[in-house]
C-alpha angles and dihedrals in degrees: 000000000000126000089247093055092048091050091050091047093051108076090163089079085073094049096102095059093038087056090050093050090048088056091053087050091054094061099082091044089053092048092049093050095048091048090053092048094245095141097161090058094044091050093054095043087051092052088050090052091050090052090054087052090055095041100049096057093044092049092048090055096042093045092040087231100137105152134181088240091056094047091057096034097053099060092039090055090051096049093043093051097042098041089047091051093047092054093047094046090049088051087053090051090243097116126040115255091232091061093048094045090052093045096045092041094052093048093047093048091050091050092047092048091047093049091050093048090049093048093045105036109010092244112163104161111101103157108186114245125226088257091053092051092047089051093052090049091051092049091051091049090048095052094045093048094047090052093044089050090063089059101045137024092210109149096231093055089056090050095048088047093055093042093048091050093049090047088050093055094046095045091047091059094042096045092045091052092047091051092050091051092049090051093048089053095045097046094069097044108116117217128161091007093299120119092213107032121091 
């Protein structure tokens, strides 16, 4: 059997990107469930979305199927899901407006700067920093804790919720400043005769 045939008969090689797309498709269902006060359903769907986030990266490494599409799609899926959930949970009065404004403002700012750098200098490498990854983890923990808090009044859930929201605010500021610092350093690096391109 030829290599081409094997490739065509192995849909699992597309699994990482399919999982990322599945996470994007979960966003409207999560929003609808929260707006309808179906917090048990929203919590379980959010956990499922988190599992797809963990699995797509793992599969991409194991199957050696890291693609340019996946590199762009994965962070976009994360930002779309989390930013949307923060807005909806703020609307429901479950997350303070200041936290949502900071999270949404940072993400919009990063996307705008990335678009400008790409349009002006063709820059496409935006490797997430350790602070950005920690911020994403804090946001995931915050959303999960907020949803779980609607299902149970257990003390530790309330404590985790407060801690995760405080950590999200702190890491949003730190990761935003770190990103700005990285951009300021990269903008002036000359490559191929261009003062902006890398």
